[in-house]
Backbone as XML, in Angstrom:
<?xml version="1.0"?>
<chain id="A" units="angstrom">
  <residue number="1" name="MET">
    <atom name="N" x="83.183" y="-11.657" z="-8.443"/>
    <atom name="CA" x="82.776" y="-12.925" z="-7.939"/>
    <atom name="C" x="83.394" y="-13.216" z="-6.369"/>
  </residue>
  <residue number="2" name="THR">
    <atom name="N" x="82.645" y="-13.215" z="-5.618"/>
    <atom name="CA" x="83.276" y="-13.638" z="-4.001"/>
    <atom name="C" x="82.836" y="-14.994" z="-3.427"/>
  </residue>
  <residue number="3" name="MET">
    <atom name="N" x="83.504" y="-15.489" z="-2.477"/>
    <atom name="CA" x="83.053" y="-16.734" z="-1.867"/>
    <atom name="C" x="82.150" y="-16.338" z="-0.986"/>
  </residue>
  <residue number="4" name="ASN">
    <atom name="N" x="80.835" y="-17.102" z="-0.630"/>
    <atom name="CA" x="79.990" y="-16.576" z="0.389"/>
    <atom name="C" x="80.142" y="-17.620" z="1.594"/>
  </residue>
  <residue number="5" name="HIS">
    <atom name="N" x="79.462" y="-17.403" z="2.525"/>
    <atom name="CA" x="79.667" y="-18.125" z="3.739"/>
    <atom name="C" x="79.383" y="-19.629" z="3.855"/>
  </residue>
  <residue number="6" name="SER">
    <atom name="N" x="78.675" y="-20.078" z="2.785"/>
    <atom name="CA" x="78.546" y="-21.603" z="2.556"/>
    <atom name="C" x="79.460" y="-22.266" z="1.803"/>
  </residue>
  <residue number="7" name="GLY">
    <atom name="N" x="80.621" y="-21.587" z="1.322"/>
    <atom name="CA" x="81.918" y="-22.218" z="0.713"/>
    <atom name="C" x="81.387" y="-21.903" z="-0.796"/>
  </residue>
  <residue number="8" name="GLY">
    <atom name="N" x="80.331" y="-21.585" z="-1.258"/>
    <atom name="CA" x="80.370" y="-21.721" z="-2.868"/>
    <atom name="C" x="80.345" y="-20.227" z="-3.283"/>
  </residue>
  <residue number="9" name="ASP">
    <atom name="N" x="80.357" y="-19.972" z="-4.564"/>
    <atom name="CA" x="80.783" y="-18.742" z="-5.136"/>
    <atom name="C" x="79.425" y="-17.802" z="-5.184"/>
  </residue>
  <residue number="10" name="SER">
    <atom name="N" x="79.584" y="-16.597" z="-5.044"/>
    <atom name="CA" x="78.463" y="-15.656" z="-5.033"/>
    <atom name="C" x="78.721" y="-14.431" z="-5.997"/>
  </residue>
  <residue number="11" name="VAL">
    <atom name="N" x="77.644" y="-13.934" z="-6.849"/>
    <atom name="CA" x="77.866" y="-13.016" z="-7.826"/>
    <atom name="C" x="76.839" y="-12.057" z="-7.941"/>
  </residue>
  <residue number="12" name="ARG">
    <atom name="N" x="77.046" y="-10.932" z="-8.322"/>
    <atom name="CA" x="75.676" y="-9.909" z="-8.341"/>
    <atom name="C" x="75.031" y="-9.975" z="-9.568"/>
  </residue>
  <residue number="13" name="ILE">
    <atom name="N" x="73.990" y="-9.687" z="-9.780"/>
    <atom name="CA" x="73.163" y="-9.912" z="-10.901"/>
    <atom name="C" x="73.661" y="-9.543" z="-11.986"/>
  </residue>
  <residue number="14" name="ALA">
    <atom name="N" x="74.239" y="-8.142" z="-12.263"/>
    <atom name="CA" x="74.737" y="-7.594" z="-13.487"/>
    <atom name="C" x="75.878" y="-8.443" z="-13.982"/>
  </residue>
  <residue number="15" name="GLU">
    <atom name="N" x="76.906" y="-8.826" z="-12.992"/>
    <atom name="CA" x="77.815" y="-9.768" z="-13.394"/>
    <atom name="C" x="77.388" y="-11.153" z="-13.955"/>
  </residue>
  <residue number="16" name="PHE">
    <atom name="N" x="76.395" y="-11.561" z="-13.220"/>
    <atom name="CA" x="75.918" y="-12.927" z="-13.669"/>
    <atom name="C" x="75.156" y="-12.762" z="-15.129"/>
  </residue>
  <residue number="17" name="LYS">
    <atom name="N" x="74.401" y="-11.801" z="-15.290"/>
    <atom name="CA" x="73.891" y="-11.535" z="-16.752"/>
    <atom name="C" x="74.999" y="-11.428" z="-17.769"/>
  </residue>
  <residue number="18" name="ALA">
    <atom name="N" x="75.980" y="-10.478" z="-17.377"/>
    <atom name="CA" x="77.112" y="-10.386" z="-18.496"/>
    <atom name="C" x="78.022" y="-11.751" z="-18.677"/>
  </residue>
  <residue number="19" name="ARG">
    <atom name="N" x="78.131" y="-12.573" z="-17.884"/>
    <atom name="CA" x="78.885" y="-13.809" z="-17.915"/>
    <atom name="C" x="78.179" y="-15.181" z="-17.577"/>
  </residue>
  <residue number="20" name="LEU">
    <atom name="N" x="76.744" y="-15.115" z="-18.104"/>
    <atom name="CA" x="76.028" y="-16.104" z="-17.942"/>
    <atom name="C" x="76.722" y="-17.631" z="-18.319"/>
  </residue>
  <residue number="21" name="SER">
    <atom name="N" x="77.221" y="-17.667" z="-19.412"/>
    <atom name="CA" x="77.890" y="-18.918" z="-20.006"/>
    <atom name="C" x="78.815" y="-19.502" z="-19.220"/>
  </residue>
  <residue number="22" name="HIS">
    <atom name="N" x="79.579" y="-18.444" z="-18.662"/>
    <atom name="CA" x="80.665" y="-18.893" z="-17.595"/>
    <atom name="C" x="80.357" y="-19.306" z="-16.534"/>
  </residue>
  <residue number="23" name="TYR">
    <atom name="N" x="79.221" y="-18.880" z="-15.845"/>
    <atom name="CA" x="78.692" y="-19.366" z="-14.598"/>
    <atom name="C" x="77.791" y="-20.594" z="-14.788"/>
  </residue>
  <residue number="24" name="ILE">
    <atom name="N" x="77.404" y="-20.818" z="-15.832"/>
    <atom name="CA" x="76.441" y="-22.085" z="-16.169"/>
    <atom name="C" x="77.347" y="-23.141" z="-16.319"/>
  </residue>
  <residue number="25" name="LYS">
    <atom name="N" x="78.876" y="-22.915" z="-16.878"/>
    <atom name="CA" x="79.675" y="-24.188" z="-17.215"/>
    <atom name="C" x="80.205" y="-24.288" z="-15.765"/>
  </residue>
  <residue number="26" name="GLY">
    <atom name="N" x="80.499" y="-23.479" z="-14.842"/>
    <atom name="CA" x="80.956" y="-23.774" z="-13.645"/>
    <atom name="C" x="80.014" y="-24.578" z="-12.684"/>
  </residue>
  <residue number="27" name="VAL">
    <atom name="N" x="78.684" y="-24.446" z="-12.906"/>
    <atom name="CA" x="77.559" y="-25.046" z="-12.195"/>
    <atom name="C" x="77.495" y="-26.459" z="-12.744"/>
  </residue>
  <residue number="28" name="ARG">
    <atom name="N" x="77.713" y="-26.593" z="-14.232"/>
    <atom name="CA" x="77.576" y="-27.866" z="-14.771"/>
    <atom name="C" x="78.751" y="-28.741" z="-14.316"/>
  </residue>
  <residue number="29" name="ASN">
    <atom name="N" x="79.880" y="-28.064" z="-13.907"/>
    <atom name="CA" x="80.988" y="-28.831" z="-13.482"/>
    <atom name="C" x="80.944" y="-29.218" z="-11.999"/>
  </residue>
  <residue number="30" name="GLY">
    <atom name="N" x="79.677" y="-29.028" z="-11.386"/>
    <atom name="CA" x="79.486" y="-29.357" z="-10.093"/>
    <atom name="C" x="79.546" y="-28.248" z="-8.820"/>
  </residue>
  <residue number="31" name="GLY">
    <atom name="N" x="79.881" y="-26.949" z="-9.431"/>
    <atom name="CA" x="79.577" y="-25.761" z="-8.470"/>
    <atom name="C" x="78.433" y="-25.465" z="-8.187"/>
  </residue>
  <residue number="32" name="THR">
    <atom name="N" x="78.304" y="-24.382" z="-7.016"/>
    <atom name="CA" x="77.129" y="-23.986" z="-6.991"/>
    <atom name="C" x="77.274" y="-22.281" z="-6.739"/>
  </residue>
  <residue number="33" name="LEU">
    <atom name="N" x="76.244" y="-21.610" z="-7.008"/>
    <atom name="CA" x="76.372" y="-20.090" z="-7.401"/>
    <atom name="C" x="75.168" y="-19.541" z="-6.525"/>
  </residue>
  <residue number="34" name="THR">
    <atom name="N" x="75.499" y="-18.629" z="-5.721"/>
    <atom name="CA" x="74.493" y="-17.541" z="-5.052"/>
    <atom name="C" x="74.548" y="-16.256" z="-5.797"/>
  </residue>
  <residue number="35" name="ILE">
    <atom name="N" x="73.227" y="-15.858" z="-6.172"/>
    <atom name="CA" x="73.060" y="-14.609" z="-6.947"/>
    <atom name="C" x="72.600" y="-13.769" z="-6.059"/>
  </residue>
  <residue number="36" name="MET">
    <atom name="N" x="73.363" y="-12.443" z="-6.082"/>
    <atom name="CA" x="73.046" y="-11.389" z="-5.063"/>
    <atom name="C" x="72.626" y="-10.108" z="-5.717"/>
  </residue>
  <residue number="37" name="ASP">
    <atom name="N" x="71.580" y="-9.522" z="-5.047"/>
    <atom name="CA" x="70.894" y="-8.412" z="-5.246"/>
    <atom name="C" x="71.730" y="-7.247" z="-4.402"/>
  </residue>
  <residue number="38" name="ARG">
    <atom name="N" x="72.520" y="-6.672" z="-4.870"/>
    <atom name="CA" x="73.357" y="-5.789" z="-4.058"/>
    <atom name="C" x="74.113" y="-6.737" z="-2.745"/>
  </residue>
  <residue number="39" name="ASP">
    <atom name="N" x="73.933" y="-6.743" z="-1.739"/>
    <atom name="CA" x="74.488" y="-7.734" z="-0.714"/>
    <atom name="C" x="73.443" y="-8.759" z="-0.129"/>
  </residue>
  <residue number="40" name="HIS">
    <atom name="N" x="72.224" y="-8.925" z="-0.932"/>
    <atom name="CA" x="71.525" y="-9.770" z="-0.433"/>
    <atom name="C" x="71.223" y="-11.003" z="-1.288"/>
  </residue>
  <residue number="41" name="PRO">
    <atom name="N" x="71.341" y="-12.099" z="-0.806"/>
    <atom name="CA" x="71.142" y="-13.258" z="-1.636"/>
    <atom name="C" x="69.515" y="-13.407" z="-2.127"/>
  </residue>
  <residue number="42" name="VAL">
    <atom name="N" x="69.446" y="-13.647" z="-3.559"/>
    <atom name="CA" x="68.108" y="-13.939" z="-4.103"/>
    <atom name="C" x="67.897" y="-15.365" z="-4.613"/>
  </residue>
  <residue number="43" name="ALA">
    <atom name="N" x="68.901" y="-15.878" z="-4.970"/>
    <atom name="CA" x="68.746" y="-17.142" z="-5.824"/>
    <atom name="C" x="70.223" y="-17.949" z="-5.516"/>
  </residue>
  <residue number="44" name="ARG">
    <atom name="N" x="69.915" y="-19.331" z="-5.868"/>
    <atom name="CA" x="70.927" y="-20.277" z="-5.916"/>
    <atom name="C" x="70.844" y="-20.858" z="-6.899"/>
  </residue>
  <residue number="45" name="LEU">
    <atom name="N" x="72.038" y="-21.066" z="-7.426"/>
    <atom name="CA" x="71.991" y="-22.210" z="-8.840"/>
    <atom name="C" x="72.822" y="-23.095" z="-8.489"/>
  </residue>
  <residue number="46" name="VAL">
    <atom name="N" x="72.210" y="-24.404" z="-8.538"/>
    <atom name="CA" x="73.036" y="-25.801" z="-8.285"/>
    <atom name="C" x="72.851" y="-26.747" z="-9.432"/>
  </residue>
  <residue number="47" name="PRO">
    <atom name="N" x="73.731" y="-27.721" z="-9.483"/>
    <atom name="CA" x="73.669" y="-28.682" z="-10.608"/>
    <atom name="C" x="72.477" y="-29.316" z="-10.498"/>
  </residue>
  <residue number="48" name="TYR">
    <atom name="N" x="71.900" y="-29.676" z="-11.664"/>
    <atom name="CA" x="70.749" y="-30.479" z="-11.949"/>
    <atom name="C" x="70.956" y="-31.899" z="-11.475"/>
  </residue>
  <residue number="49" name="GLU">
    <atom name="N" x="70.039" y="-32.535" z="-10.939"/>
    <atom name="CA" x="70.059" y="-33.725" z="-10.500"/>
    <atom name="C" x="68.864" y="-34.802" z="-11.131"/>
  </residue>
  <residue number="50" name="LYS">
    <atom name="N" x="69.507" y="-35.473" z="-12.019"/>
    <atom name="CA" x="68.309" y="-36.126" z="-12.678"/>
    <atom name="C" x="67.576" y="-37.290" z="-11.861"/>
  </residue>
  <residue number="51" name="GLY">
    <atom name="N" x="66.417" y="-37.180" z="-11.734"/>
    <atom name="CA" x="65.606" y="-38.049" z="-10.906"/>
    <atom name="C" x="64.825" y="-39.011" z="-11.962"/>
  </residue>
  <residue number="52" name="ASP">
    <atom name="N" x="63.742" y="-39.645" z="-11.064"/>
    <atom name="CA" x="62.731" y="-40.570" z="-11.868"/>
    <atom name="C" x="61.624" y="-39.736" z="-12.573"/>
  </residue>
  <residue number="53" name="GLY">
    <atom name="N" x="61.649" y="-38.539" z="-12.030"/>
    <atom name="CA" x="60.477" y="-37.482" z="-12.618"/>
    <atom name="C" x="59.248" y="-37.705" z="-11.711"/>
  </residue>
  <residue number="54" name="ARG">
    <atom name="N" x="59.236" y="-38.339" z="-10.629"/>
    <atom name="CA" x="58.305" y="-38.436" z="-9.677"/>
    <atom name="C" x="58.241" y="-37.082" z="-8.825"/>
  </residue>
  <residue number="55" name="LEU">
    <atom name="N" x="57.031" y="-36.772" z="-8.353"/>
    <atom name="CA" x="57.005" y="-35.731" z="-7.329"/>
    <atom name="C" x="57.114" y="-36.206" z="-5.961"/>
  </residue>
  <residue number="56" name="VAL">
    <atom name="N" x="58.198" y="-35.647" z="-5.389"/>
    <atom name="CA" x="58.400" y="-36.115" z="-4.106"/>
    <atom name="C" x="57.319" y="-35.273" z="-2.939"/>
  </residue>
  <residue number="57" name="THR">
    <atom name="N" x="56.734" y="-36.094" z="-2.111"/>
    <atom name="CA" x="55.737" y="-35.674" z="-1.032"/>
    <atom name="C" x="56.306" y="-36.029" z="0.090"/>
  </residue>
  <residue number="58" name="ARG">
    <atom name="N" x="55.536" y="-35.370" z="1.205"/>
    <atom name="CA" x="56.019" y="-35.746" z="2.688"/>
    <atom name="C" x="54.443" y="-35.847" z="3.256"/>
  </residue>
  <residue number="59" name="LYS">
    <atom name="N" x="54.528" y="-36.265" z="4.263"/>
    <atom name="CA" x="53.405" y="-36.692" z="5.152"/>
    <atom name="C" x="52.995" y="-35.118" z="5.975"/>
  </residue>
  <residue number="60" name="ALA">
    <atom name="N" x="51.683" y="-34.855" z="5.825"/>
    <atom name="CA" x="51.293" y="-33.616" z="6.454"/>
    <atom name="C" x="51.741" y="-33.497" z="8.100"/>
  </residue>
  <residue number="61" name="THR">
    <atom name="N" x="52.150" y="-32.194" z="8.521"/>
    <atom name="CA" x="52.299" y="-32.263" z="9.820"/>
    <atom name="C" x="51.165" y="-31.894" z="10.543"/>
  </residue>
  <residue number="62" name="ARG">
    <atom name="N" x="50.262" y="-31.446" z="10.062"/>
    <atom name="CA" x="48.849" y="-31.176" z="10.810"/>
    <atom name="C" x="47.903" y="-31.239" z="9.881"/>
  </residue>
  <residue number="63" name="LYS">
    <atom name="N" x="46.510" y="-31.481" z="10.677"/>
    <atom name="CA" x="45.310" y="-31.626" z="9.847"/>
    <atom name="C" x="44.863" y="-30.155" z="9.219"/>
  </residue>
  <residue number="64" name="LEU">
    <atom name="N" x="44.132" y="-30.344" z="8.168"/>
    <atom name="CA" x="43.466" y="-29.121" z="7.509"/>
    <atom name="C" x="42.684" y="-28.459" z="8.407"/>
  </residue>
  <residue number="65" name="SER">
    <atom name="N" x="41.935" y="-29.293" z="9.384"/>
    <atom name="CA" x="40.981" y="-28.568" z="10.313"/>
    <atom name="C" x="41.718" y="-27.841" z="11.454"/>
  </residue>
  <residue number="66" name="ASP">
    <atom name="N" x="42.722" y="-27.847" z="11.583"/>
    <atom name="CA" x="43.592" y="-27.337" z="12.784"/>
    <atom name="C" x="43.966" y="-25.729" z="11.941"/>
  </residue>
  <residue number="67" name="ILE">
    <atom name="N" x="43.932" y="-25.764" z="10.798"/>
    <atom name="CA" x="44.258" y="-24.272" z="10.286"/>
    <atom name="C" x="43.210" y="-23.293" z="10.260"/>
  </residue>
  <residue number="68" name="LYS">
    <atom name="N" x="43.518" y="-22.194" z="10.889"/>
    <atom name="CA" x="42.714" y="-21.121" z="10.914"/>
    <atom name="C" x="42.509" y="-20.335" z="9.913"/>
  </residue>
  <residue number="69" name="PHE">
    <atom name="N" x="41.457" y="-20.219" z="8.920"/>
    <atom name="CA" x="41.422" y="-19.446" z="7.580"/>
    <atom name="C" x="40.797" y="-18.105" z="8.101"/>
  </residue>
  <residue number="70" name="PRO">
    <atom name="N" x="41.403" y="-17.146" z="7.345"/>
    <atom name="CA" x="40.480" y="-15.841" z="7.393"/>
    <atom name="C" x="39.035" y="-15.745" z="7.064"/>
  </residue>
  <residue number="71" name="PRO">
    <atom name="N" x="38.267" y="-14.980" z="7.515"/>
    <atom name="CA" x="36.820" y="-14.854" z="7.068"/>
    <atom name="C" x="36.837" y="-14.458" z="5.742"/>
  </residue>
  <residue number="72" name="PRO">
    <atom name="N" x="35.710" y="-14.888" z="5.102"/>
    <atom name="CA" x="35.557" y="-14.509" z="3.532"/>
    <atom name="C" x="35.230" y="-13.074" z="3.384"/>
  </residue>
  <residue number="73" name="LEU">
    <atom name="N" x="35.860" y="-12.417" z="2.319"/>
    <atom name="CA" x="35.650" y="-11.034" z="2.200"/>
    <atom name="C" x="34.227" y="-10.567" z="2.016"/>
  </residue>
  <residue number="74" name="LYS">
    <atom name="N" x="33.881" y="-9.514" z="2.309"/>
    <atom name="CA" x="32.648" y="-9.124" z="2.296"/>
    <atom name="C" x="32.608" y="-8.000" z="1.131"/>
  </residue>
  <residue number="75" name="LEU">
    <atom name="N" x="32.428" y="-8.374" z="-0.317"/>
    <atom name="CA" x="32.384" y="-7.619" z="-1.445"/>
    <atom name="C" x="31.187" y="-7.085" z="-1.903"/>
  </residue>
  <residue number="76" name="LYS">
    <atom name="N" x="31.070" y="-5.855" z="-2.243"/>
    <atom name="CA" x="29.819" y="-5.160" z="-2.748"/>
    <atom name="C" x="29.573" y="-5.785" z="-4.235"/>
  </residue>
  <residue number="77" name="VAL">
    <atom name="N" x="30.542" y="-6.402" z="-4.831"/>
    <atom name="CA" x="30.446" y="-6.708" z="-6.305"/>
    <atom name="C" x="30.875" y="-8.113" z="-6.206"/>
  </residue>
  <residue number="78" name="ASP">
    <atom name="N" x="30.090" y="-8.737" z="-7.220"/>
    <atom name="CA" x="30.256" y="-10.046" z="-7.352"/>
    <atom name="C" x="31.442" y="-10.398" z="-8.304"/>
  </residue>
  <residue number="79" name="SER">
    <atom name="N" x="32.621" y="-10.994" z="-7.455"/>
    <atom name="CA" x="33.887" y="-11.379" z="-8.361"/>
    <atom name="C" x="33.866" y="-12.121" z="-9.782"/>
  </residue>
  <residue number="80" name="LEU">
    <atom name="N" x="32.835" y="-13.040" z="-9.774"/>
    <atom name="CA" x="32.620" y="-13.630" z="-11.080"/>
    <atom name="C" x="32.143" y="-12.580" z="-12.335"/>
  </residue>
  <residue number="81" name="THR">
    <atom name="N" x="31.244" y="-11.786" z="-11.785"/>
    <atom name="CA" x="30.717" y="-10.604" z="-12.688"/>
    <atom name="C" x="31.975" y="-9.938" z="-13.270"/>
  </residue>
  <residue number="82" name="LEU">
    <atom name="N" x="32.834" y="-9.314" z="-12.238"/>
    <atom name="CA" x="33.984" y="-8.586" z="-12.478"/>
    <atom name="C" x="34.881" y="-9.436" z="-13.486"/>
  </residue>
  <residue number="83" name="LEU">
    <atom name="N" x="34.982" y="-10.684" z="-13.275"/>
    <atom name="CA" x="35.869" y="-11.496" z="-14.262"/>
    <atom name="C" x="35.363" y="-11.553" z="-15.381"/>
  </residue>
  <residue number="84" name="LEU">
    <atom name="N" x="34.108" y="-11.829" z="-15.685"/>
    <atom name="CA" x="33.384" y="-11.955" z="-16.835"/>
    <atom name="C" x="33.607" y="-10.741" z="-17.810"/>
  </residue>
  <residue number="85" name="GLU">
    <atom name="N" x="33.332" y="-9.492" z="-16.991"/>
    <atom name="CA" x="33.537" y="-8.280" z="-17.767"/>
    <atom name="C" x="34.862" y="-7.977" z="-18.156"/>
  </residue>
  <residue number="86" name="ASP">
    <atom name="N" x="35.865" y="-8.189" z="-17.403"/>
    <atom name="CA" x="37.167" y="-8.055" z="-17.840"/>
    <atom name="C" x="37.577" y="-9.102" z="-18.899"/>
  </residue>
  <residue number="87" name="ARG">
    <atom name="N" x="37.047" y="-10.193" z="-19.167"/>
    <atom name="CA" x="37.387" y="-11.133" z="-20.045"/>
    <atom name="C" x="36.659" y="-10.711" z="-21.545"/>
  </residue>
  <residue number="88" name="LYS">
    <atom name="N" x="35.440" y="-10.134" z="-21.343"/>
    <atom name="CA" x="34.611" y="-9.727" z="-22.393"/>
    <atom name="C" x="35.515" y="-8.691" z="-23.069"/>
  </residue>
  <residue number="89" name="ASP">
    <atom name="N" x="36.216" y="-7.666" z="-22.398"/>
    <atom name="CA" x="36.905" y="-6.626" z="-23.234"/>
    <atom name="C" x="38.204" y="-7.310" z="-23.952"/>
  </residue>
  <residue number="90" name="ARG">
    <atom name="N" x="38.688" y="-8.388" z="-23.481"/>
    <atom name="CA" x="39.786" y="-8.855" z="-24.181"/>
    <atom name="C" x="39.578" y="-9.553" z="-25.428"/>
  </residue>
  <residue number="91" name="PHE">
    <atom name="N" x="38.348" y="-10.290" z="-25.541"/>
    <atom name="CA" x="38.114" y="-11.276" z="-26.698"/>
    <atom name="C" x="37.204" y="-10.604" z="-27.552"/>
  </residue>
</chain>
């Protein structure tokens, strides 16, 4: 385990898996943990903050009409037909 630049601890994935309970206990006590894949951070484990369960939203920063969408795909096959064929084989 090493200290990362944000002041919390960091640990590689293999070490995290091997000592999961130890690291969960540290986070439960208020610590934070950055999980590293080699030298690249991939996740941060932080203490759970109990809220009222409501989804927090924010106002849109731009209108949907301002977003340029890509053109529709030109398929030679109907995607619904492919989906139904795939599901037919499973059931």
